[in-house]
C-alpha positions as CSV (number, residue, x, y, z in Angstrom):
1,M,37.7,77.4,104.7
2,E,36.9,76.2,108.2
3,K,38.7,77.6,111.2
4,K,41.1,76.6,113.4
5,Y,41.0,76.4,116.7
6,Y,44.0,76.4,119.9
7,Y,43.4,75.3,123.4
8,I,45.4,75.5,126.8
9,D,45.0,72.7,128.7
10,S,44.8,72.1,132.7
11,R,49.0,72.0,132.7
12,G,49.4,75.0,130.4
13,N,50.6,72.8,127.3
14,Q,48.9,74.3,123.7
15,F,46.9,72.3,121.3
16,G,46.2,72.9,117.9
17,P,45.3,73.2,114.9
18,L,41.5,71.9,115.6
19,T,38.3,72.1,113.7
20,L,35.6,72.9,115.8
21,D,34.1,69.7,116.2
22,D,37.8,68.1,117.1
23,L,37.7,71.0,119.8
24,V,35.1,70.1,121.5
25,G,36.0,66.3,120.9
26,A,39.1,66.5,122.9
27,G,37.0,67.3,126.2
28,I,37.7,71.3,126.4
29,S,35.2,72.0,129.1
30,L,33.7,76.3,129.6
31,T,36.6,77.3,131.5
32,T,39.5,76.1,129.0
33,Y,41.3,78.9,127.0
34,V,40.7,78.9,123.6
35,W,42.2,80.9,120.6
36,C,41.1,80.8,116.9
37,A,42.3,83.7,114.2
38,G,40.7,87.0,114.3
39,M,40.6,86.7,118.3
40,K,43.0,89.2,120.2
41,E,43.8,87.1,123.2
42,W,42.6,83.9,124.5
43,Q,39.2,83.4,125.9
44,M,37.5,80.8,127.7
45,A,35.7,79.0,126.2
46,K,32.0,80.0,127.4
47,D,32.7,82.8,126.2
48,V,32.8,82.0,122.0
49,P,29.3,81.7,121.4
50,E,30.2,79.0,118.6
51,V,32.2,76.9,121.2
52,V,29.5,77.2,124.2
53,Q,26.6,75.9,121.5
54,L,28.7,72.5,120.6
55,I,30.0,71.9,124.3
56,Q,25.6,72.4,126.0
57,T,24.7,70.5,123.1
58,P,22.9,66.9,125.2
59,P,25.5,63.7,124.3
60,N,24.6,61.2,122.4
61,T,21.5,59.2,123.7
62,C,20.7,56.7,121.1
63,G,22.7,54.0,122.9
64,V,25.8,53.8,119.9
65,Q,28.5,54.9,121.1
66,P,30.7,56.9,118.3
67,P,34.3,55.1,117.6
68,Y,37.2,56.2,119.2
69,N,39.4,58.6,117.4
70,N,42.6,58.1,118.7
71,Q,44.8,60.9,116.2
72,Y,45.8,63.1,119.1
73,A,47.3,61.1,121.2
74,G,50.7,61.7,122.1
75,Y,50.2,64.4,119.8
76,S,52.9,67.6,120.9
77,P,52.2,70.8,122.0
78,V,53.3,73.8,120.1
79,Y,56.2,74.9,122.4
80,D,58.5,72.3,120.9
81,N,61.2,74.7,120.2
82,E,61.6,74.9,124.0
83,P,65.0,72.9,124.9
84,I,64.7,69.7,127.4
85,P,66.1,70.3,130.9
86,S,69.4,69.1,131.9
87,S,68.9,65.8,133.6
88,Y,72.0,65.8,136.0
89,L,72.0,62.2,135.4
90,G,75.6,62.0,134.4
91,W,76.6,64.0,137.2
92,S,74.3,61.8,139.7
93,I,76.1,58.5,138.5
94,A,79.2,60.5,139.3
95,A,78.6,61.2,142.7
96,T,77.0,57.8,143.8
97,L,80.3,56.1,142.9
98,L,82.2,58.6,144.3
99,C,80.6,60.4,147.0
100,C,77.4,58.8,148.9
101,L,75.7,55.4,147.8
102,P,72.0,56.4,149.2
103,T,71.6,60.1,148.1
104,G,73.1,59.4,144.4
105,I,70.7,56.4,143.9
106,V,67.8,59.1,144.4
107,A,69.8,61.3,142.1
108,I,69.9,59.0,139.6
109,I,66.2,57.8,139.6
110,Y,64.6,61.9,139.5
111,A,67.5,62.3,136.6
112,S,66.2,59.4,134.7
113,Q,62.7,60.7,134.7
114,V,63.6,64.1,132.6
115,S,63.6,62.7,129.3
116,S,60.8,60.1,129.6
117,K,58.2,62.9,131.3
118,W,58.8,65.3,128.7
119,A,58.7,63.4,125.8
120,A,55.1,62.4,127.3
121,G,54.8,66.3,127.2
122,D,54.6,66.9,131.3
123,R,56.8,69.7,130.8
124,M,56.4,71.0,134.6
125,G,57.5,67.1,135.8
126,A,60.5,67.0,133.7
127,R,61.6,70.2,135.2
128,R,60.6,69.1,138.4
129,S,62.7,66.1,138.4
130,A,65.6,67.8,136.8
131,S,65.5,70.4,139.8
132,L,65.0,67.4,142.1
133,A,68.0,65.2,140.5
134,K,70.4,68.6,140.7
135,T,69.2,68.9,144.4
136,W,70.2,65.2,145.3
137,F,73.3,65.5,143.3
138,W,74.2,68.3,145.6
139,V,72.8,66.4,148.3
140,S,75.3,63.9,147.7
141,F,78.5,65.9,146.8
142,G,78.5,67.4,150.5
143,V,77.5,64.4,152.7
144,G,80.5,63.0,150.5
145,L,82.5,65.7,151.0
146,L,81.8,66.0,154.2
147,C,82.4,62.5,155.2
148,N,86.2,62.3,153.3
149,I,86.9,65.9,155.7
150,L,86.0,63.7,159.0
151,Y,87.5,60.8,157.8
152,L,90.9,62.6,157.4
153,A,90.3,64.9,160.5
154,L,90.2,61.1,162.9
155,Y,92.7,60.1,160.5
156,F,94.8,63.4,162.1
157,F,93.6,62.9,165.5
158,G,94.4,59.2,165.7
159,V,97.8,59.8,164.1
160,I,98.4,62.3,167.1
161,A,97.0,59.9,169.8
162,A,98.9,57.2,168.6
163,F,102.4,59.1,168.6
164,G,101.6,61.5,171.2
165,L,101.6,65.5,170.9
166,S,105.5,65.9,171.8
167,E,106.6,63.5,169.5
168,L,104.8,65.2,166.3
169,T,105.2,68.4,167.6
170,Y,109.1,67.3,167.8
171,A,109.1,65.8,164.3
172,L,107.9,69.7,163.0
């Protein structure tokens, strides 16, 4: 039985199991971390003799291109049991409608990116969008709260100015 290899891409996503030919065909470099059964830990491809030998072979020079094999496009990493981060989409919509429209829209934009980035395998991008959605939600909430407090304060001082301070204290 042929050895099955795994590798970690530049984003930290793990892929595999792959045959040695498929591993090299995935476009790994000498600094890509690889692992197969029998190895104690992940090693750079430059430290695995059978991988180095295939990576350093000269390219096809006969002028005929090999057929493109798209079988690994969209392949999900092994870490599929990791839960998708909260997108804060509901909170962002509520903050947009009830608090502050401009910053709420920014929160909605970031919140809507979470699931599509996660599905594309961009785990770090999904986490970053979720974090930014949460931040902009709180900014929207804070701006809305500040505006409401300011409105109530201006309303209260407008009432005092309209009736005069002496009449207000007399009413109390």
